[in-house]
N, C-alpha and C positions, 0 to 999 in steps of 0.2 A: 503494499500500500503506500508506503513512504517514497519506495523507489518511483512511484506511477507522479506523486507530487514533485520530486525533483525532476522528473523527466517534463513534467508541464511547465516549471518555471522556466529551465533552462531553455525551452521552444517559444516562451512567451519573452524572453530577454533576448533571444539572439535571432529568431524567426525561424520558421519552418523552412521555408526556401534556402535558408542560407547553409542549412544541415542535411535536408534530403534533394533540392535541388527543385527546380521547375521544369518540367519535359516541354520541350517546343517541337511539336509535331512537324512533320517535313511541311515546308513551306519557304516562299519566295520573299528574301528580306533585303533591305539595304546592307551593301557590305560596301568597305572601304578600309583604307588605312585609319586606323583609331587615331595617330597622333595629326597624320598630313592633312586628311579631308575632315572626319569628326572631333578636330580639334580637342581631345582628350588630353590628359596629362597623368593617366595611371600609372602607366608604363612608358620607359624611353624606348627612344627608335621606331621602325616601321614594323607594323603589326596588323592582320587581317583583324576586323572589329565588324559586329553586326550593330544595327539599332531594331530593337524588340520592345514593345509598347513604349514608346517616350523615352527608351535609357540605352546606353552601349554598352556594349560587352567584347572582350578580346578573345578572339577564337583560340582556342586549344584543340589539337587534334589534326585531323589530316586535311590539308589545303592545297591549292595547285603549287606544285613544285616547278613547273615551268614557267612561271608567271613572272614577266619582268615589272618590277613594281614601279619605275620609274618611265615606263613606256607611255606613250599618249593614252592607252587606255589600261594604265598600270592602275591598281589598288591606292598608291599615291597622287595619282593624278585627275582620278574622276570616282565619282560615286559609280558603283556598279550593284546588280543584283545577284544572289546567288541563292539557290534552293539548300535551304541549311534544315538539319536535324539534330538535336541533341539535348541537352541538358546544362541550364543555366544555374552557376552557384557562385555566390558572392558578384564580382566582377567579370566573370567568365564565361563562355559557353564551353563546354565540352561537347564537341559534334562527333557523330557518327556520320553524318553525311556534310559537306560543303561545296557543293558544284556550280561554278561561275556560269550565270546565263550570258549567252552570246552577244555584245554590246551592236547596237546600231550605229555602222560605220560614221553616218551624220552626226552622232552625240559625241564621237572620239574629237578631243582636243587637237588643235593642229600640232603637229611634230614640232620638237623645239618650243612648243609655248610653257613657258616657267609658270607653274599653278602654286609652286610654295618654295620656301628655303628651308634647309636643315640645320 
């Protein structure tokens, strides 16, 4: 009985989603560099991040390996869309799926156009 009270108090203080996570079913979400495009300061350097229900989450797990982050259509140059599934814990989403949606060539910034500085 006392353990139930202790667990209840811990969950009330920390939030269930921080311990057990929030499941994100497969859906298309905005994706880009957390630092360069979404202007997040949680982590240094360039990293994939997604926008979900008004907040940003750093992506942890398999992401495109052949992606040039600073290409005109790169994660640091423009917001993309990705089909994502995973679990949000804290400020990260632990993905089981992260597939970039092909970008419309008309939406890609001109080559050499600087969108930001590091």
